[in-house]
RONU-690924 format. One record per residue (C-alpha): z, y, x. Coordinates in pm, 1 decimal. Last residue first. Example, Ala and Ser with C-alpha at 12.3 -4.5 7.8 and 13.67 -1.06 7.14 Angstrom:
# residues 2
(r (714.0, -106.0, 1367.0)),
(r (780.0, -450.0, 1230.0)),
END
This chain:
# residues 95
(r (5858.2, 3585.6, -1583.3)),
(r (5558.6, 3605.5, -1845.5)),
(r (5318.7, 3796.7, -1650.3)),
(r (5375.4, 3573.6, -1340.5)),
(r (5285.8, 3248.1, -1550.5)),
(r (4975.9, 3428.9, -1662.4)),
(r (4878.0, 3518.7, -1339.7)),
(r (4931.6, 3190.5, -1206.0)),
(r (4716.9, 3018.2, -1503.8)),
(r (4428.8, 3277.3, -1427.8)),
(r (4438.0, 3178.8, -1053.3)),
(r (4430.4, 2814.3, -1145.1)),
(r (4130.4, 2862.9, -1373.6)),
(r (3966.8, 3064.7, -1125.1)),
(r (4016.3, 2813.4, -877.7)),
(r (3892.1, 2532.8, -1072.7)),
(r (3592.0, 2720.3, -1184.3)),
(r (3509.7, 2778.8, -816.5)),
(r (3577.9, 2410.5, -753.5)),
(r (3333.5, 2295.9, -1019.5)),
(r (3069.4, 2522.9, -884.1)),
(r (3109.5, 2390.3, -541.8)),
(r (3109.1, 2025.1, -661.3)),
(r (2774.3, 2101.2, -850.0)),
(r (2593.2, 2299.5, -559.4)),
(r (2723.9, 1995.8, -313.6)),
(r (2549.4, 1736.6, -562.3)),
(r (2224.6, 1908.9, -583.8)),
(r (2226.5, 1959.0, -192.5)),
(r (2285.0, 1575.6, -157.6)),
(r (1993.9, 1518.3, -406.0)),
(r (1775.7, 1732.4, -201.6)),
(r (1890.6, 1558.6, 131.1)),
(r (1814.0, 1225.5, -22.8)),
(r (1460.0, 1325.5, -150.9)),
(r (1409.9, 1469.0, 193.8)),
(r (1486.1, 1143.5, 366.3)),
(r (1277.0, 941.6, 107.8)),
(r (994.8, 1166.6, 163.9)),
(r (1036.1, 1154.9, 556.8)),
(r (1032.9, 764.0, 543.3)),
(r (742.5, 750.9, 321.1)),
(r (534.5, 1007.7, 538.2)),
(r (635.5, 820.9, 882.1)),
(r (503.8, 472.4, 725.5)),
(r (171.4, 632.0, 613.9)),
(r (161.8, 787.2, 969.6)),
(r (183.5, 452.6, 1112.3)),
(r (-75.8, 325.0, 890.9)),
(r (-289.1, 615.3, 988.3)),
(r (-248.3, 565.4, 1338.6)),
(r (-319.5, 169.2, 1336.8)),
(r (-647.6, 240.2, 1118.1)),
(r (-741.5, 523.5, 1346.2)),
(r (-766.3, 281.0, 1667.3)),
(r (-690.4, 527.8, 1960.9)),
(r (-930.7, 721.0, 2162.8)),
(r (-1248.4, 663.8, 2329.7)),
(r (-1541.0, 453.2, 2219.6)),
(r (-1770.4, 227.1, 2409.6)),
(r (-1562.9, -89.6, 2420.6)),
(r (-1309.9, -78.0, 2141.7)),
(r (-1039.7, 160.4, 2049.2)),
(r (-708.7, 192.5, 2238.5)),
(r (-417.4, -1.4, 2068.1)),
(r (-129.3, 228.3, 1945.2)),
(r (203.8, 303.1, 2136.1)),
(r (534.5, 399.0, 1911.4)),
(r (817.5, 480.6, 2182.8)),
(r (913.8, 812.8, 1989.1)),
(r (855.2, 686.3, 1646.4)),
(r (1064.8, 357.8, 1679.7)),
(r (1320.8, 589.3, 1886.4)),
(r (1368.1, 798.0, 1540.3)),
(r (1424.0, 502.2, 1338.1)),
(r (1155.2, 382.0, 1083.1)),
(r (1298.5, 248.7, 773.7)),
(r (1318.8, -134.1, 711.4)),
(r (1120.9, -308.7, 439.4)),
(r (1229.8, -653.1, 343.6)),
(r (1405.4, -508.4, 5.3)),
(r (1055.5, -410.8, -83.8)),
(r (957.3, -52.9, -96.3)),
(r (756.1, 80.8, -393.2)),
(r (643.2, 448.9, -330.0)),
(r (679.3, 691.8, -603.3)),
(r (919.2, 918.8, -419.1)),
(r (656.5, 1161.0, -265.2)),
(r (351.2, 1110.0, -484.4)),
(r (92.4, 855.0, -388.1)),
(r (-238.2, 863.6, -177.3)),
(r (-85.2, 878.5, 157.6)),
(r (144.0, 624.8, 105.5)),
(r (-88.7, 355.0, 138.2)),
(r (-14.8, -3.3, -12.8)),
END
């Protein structure tokens, strides 16, 4: 399956799929093309880039979810602090 033609996050990953690690990207080497041509085998490069794109899409989706969760928690904490401050002021007025 090629990730290149799909929306991020819409890819199917089997449980056997392992995400790329930084050292795997850094150390990746491609086969040279056949005789009479120069460069790398395009299919190998595109397959590898598809994996990188898929993994990056997953990382960015997880980061976005984490940021949304953080915003919800910050908002809840602000509301709680405001409620506590009001409750303290009410107790102070009654004393």
